[in-house]
N, C-alpha and C positions, 0 to 999 in steps of 0.2 A: 383821354380815354376815350376810345372809340366809342362814337355811338351804335347800337345794336340796330340794324336795319328793321324796317316797320315788317310785320307780318302780311303777307299775302291774304286779301280777304277771299273767303269761300263760303259759299252757301250751299248745303245741302238739302234737296226736295226729297221729302217721304221719310216720315218717321217710323218705318217698320224694322222688323228684325234686322234685314241687310242696312238699312240705313243705320241702327243702333251700332252695328259692328264699324261700319265705314266711319263714323263720329267718333268712336271710341279710341281707333288707330288715330285717327289725325289729331284728336284733342290731345293724345299721348305723344305724339312727336315735337310738339310746339311751334311749328313751323308757320301753322296758319292760325288766322282770325276766324272761328269756325262758327256759322249762324245755322241752325237747324230749324226748316221750314216743313209746317204740317199743318192743316187745316183743324186737326183734333186736337183738344186741349189733353185729351189722354194720353196720346201718342207724344206729344210733347214732353209731357210730366216723367216720361223714360228717361229723357235726358237730363234730370235736375241735378244728379251728382257730377256729370262731367262740366268740365271747363268748354262750356259754349253758350252760346246766345240762342235763346228759342223766339222763334216769329210766328205765330198764326197767319197762313198765305193759302187761299183757295186756288190752287193754279189751273180751275177752270174758268177762271176770272183773269182775262189778258191783262188789263190794267193792274191790277192788284200784283199780279206775277212778275209784270215788267218793273212795277216801282221796285219791287223787291230784290230783283236782278241787277238793279242799275247800281255802279260803285263797287260789284263783285270783280274780282279777279279769275275767279273758278267758279265753274256751276257743275255738282255732281246730281243726277238724276237719278233717285232711287224709288221712285213712282210707278206703278203699273205700266206697261206698256205704252197704252194708247195716248200716255201724255206726253210720250217723247217730243212730238212736232211742235207742240206749245211753249214746253221748254226750252227748246232749241232755239226757237224763234226769239223767245226773252232774251236767250244767252247773245243770239247773234246781235241785236239791238243794243244790248248793253256791252257790247264789245268784250264778253269774257271769254274764257276757254270753257268748252262744253265736253261733259262725259257721261255716260249713261251705262246700263246694265240692260237693255233691251237684248232680246232674242227676235222680236217679231220682224220679218222680212219686209213689208210693207212702209211699216213707221221709218225702218233705217234708211228705206232708200228716200223718204222724204227730207231725213236729216242729211242724207249724203248731198242731197241737191242744195239744201240751204248753204252748206257749208263751200260750196263751191265759189262764191265770192265774199265768202265772210272773210274779216281782216283778225280773227280769232282761231285756235285751233278746234276742232269738230273730233271727239274720238268716241263712238258709240261701240257699245258690244264689248263691255270690257268687265264682263262678269265671268262665271265658271267657262258656259258654253253658250253662246260663244265669247271668246275671251281666251282665256288661261288655256282651255283644252286645243283652242285654234292655233295658239302658239307653241305648243306641245306637238300637234300633228304636222305643222309646217317645219319646226325642227327636222323630225323623222324625214320627210319629204326633202329636205337640203341634201342630205346624204346620199341620194341616187341620182342617176343620171336619167331615169327614164322609169316613171312608177306605173307599175301595173293595177296597183289595187292600194288606195289608202283608206282604211276602215277607222272612224272615230267610234268609240263605245263610251258613255257617260252616265251615272245614275246617279241620285242624291235619294239616299235609301235608310229607313228606320234601319236601326241597329237589331230590333228585336220585334218585328211585324205581328201583329196579331189580330188583326181584321182581314175582311175577306180580300181588300183589297191590298193586302199586305204593305200599307203605305201611310204615312204621316204627314203633315204638312208641314215642311220646313222650310219654305219659301213663298214666293207671290203665287197665290190662289188664281188669280187673272193669267198669268204667265203660263202656269201649269195646264190650264184648260186649252190656252190658245195655242200652245204646241203640238197638242193632240188633234187642234182643228185645221191646220193651215197645210198647205200642199208645202213639201220638202225638196229643197235644193239637192241636186244631184250630178254626178257625171257619169254616164252610163256608157261604155265602148267609145269613150272620147267625146259625146257631145252632152251639153248642159240640158238636163232636164227637169221635170218635177215630178216627185213619187206621190203617191196618196199617203196620209200619215195613218198609223197604226197597221201599217202592212209590213212586208218584209221580216216577218218573225222568226227568231231564230233562238237556239237555247243553246248553252253554254255553261261550264262550272269552272270555278274558280276558288283554291284552296278547299274543295269539296264542297262549295256551297253552288246552288243550283241555280242561275237567272236565266231570264230572257230579255231580248231588245229587238225593238221595232222601228221604224220610221217616225220621227217627230221632227216639227219643223224649225227652223232658226240657229240651230248649233252648229253650222257649219262657217257661220258668218260671211267674209268674203273669199272664204279658199276656192270655191266655184272659177272665180275670177282667177284669183291670182295662180292656180294651178291649171288653169286652162292651157290645152297643149303640152303640159310635162305628162298630167296624171289621165291614163285610161278609165280609172273608176276611182270614184269618191263618194264617200257616203257617211250618214251621221245617225245613229239609232241611241235611243234612252233605253238604259238597263234599268229592269225591272224583277221583282219574284216574278216566278213562274204564277200564270193566271190573272195577273192584272191587265194584262191587254185586252182579254176577251171580256172581261167585267167592264172595261171601259169602251169597248167597242158597241155593248149591249146598252149601254147608258146613252152614248152618243149618236148613234145612227138606230137602233131598233127603237128606245124608247125619243128620238128623236129630239134629244137635250142639247145638241149642238146648235140648235136653231133659238135655245132658250139656257144662253150659259150664262145669263145672272141667275137663273133659277138654280142651276148646277154647282153654281160657286156658293149659292146660300146652303144648299143641300151640302156639301163637302165641308163649309166651314161651321156648321152645326153639328157635324156627326163623326167628321174624321179630326182628330186630336192632334194637335202639334208636338212636337218632340225636340229636346235638345240630344236626346241620344241617336245620333244617326250618323252616317257615315258615307262619303262620296268616293265612287269608284270611277277610275278612270283607265281605259284600257283601249288604245290607239295601237294599230297594226299597218305597219307600210310593206310592201311587197312590189321590187322590181329591179333593175339592172344597176350596178354598181362597178365600176372597173370592168365592166364586162362578163360579169359573173352574176346568176341570179341568187338575189338575197331577199332575207327577211329581216326586219329592225321592230322591236315592242316597244314601246313605253306604256308602263301601266303604274299606277301609285293608288293607294288608298288612304284617306284623310278622316279622321277621328275627331269626334268633339272634345275639346280639352279647356283647362282654365288659362284662360288670357286676360289681362290686365285687370285681374282681380275677380273675373266672372267666369262662369262655367259657359263656355260657347258652344253654338252647335259646327257642325263641320261644316256646312255649307256657308 
């Protein structure tokens, strides 16, 4: 009888909501020997019913981080964006393949530099945006001979908005605030530029529901580089319910909470409830020349929360 090959060893850093979903899928497929690492006992306890090992690791401690990474074949980083460089360095030294979900441009640049002489694969920005949405947008782009404009619009929204922000916390609060504060990559008239966050406000309706969209950072991933010379205009905006942008601009600019992001995070996590009753809206539009004709192609989808692997899971 043939012996079953040993499972690949994988460590997942970050025991938050997104980490829990990743671990559930990996444990269910049975192809990996999964370890979940987090510094919080409470976070690790959420994995008690899964077929995974649990390990308390402080990713701010380089020695502790490296010790946990050694011997692993794969590393998935589901921690907040600021930990990407240190976890990527540990992956490189351990010779493990590295994946993360970060939207932060500066930290992704560091990971990209680390990968240049690495002996393992490095794949940052594997989340919703950048990640899935970037792949969908690039798929549209490849249908055109020349792209006049490629617009990417994405929102992770509560299905039933009830507060003034019309928003609930469904993913990393650090990542949410960060994308509202950093400059935004774009291509305008063929030139790669940086646009200010929270600007470029637009309004539209889909299936009778009103939305707004505005510049946020990080969602393009590497599309500015890969579509340079092909796309005349390329931009990414986050979708929210109307009024959200104005309140965020008041908080970040008028109240100067952009300079006190930890305080804003504390306020949000104390006052804005989380929800599993959410929806993810994707609306990508491409305009350009195809076989000599001026054409438009749209990719749109809406994802809802549903039961997966025996639990109610949020859309994001």
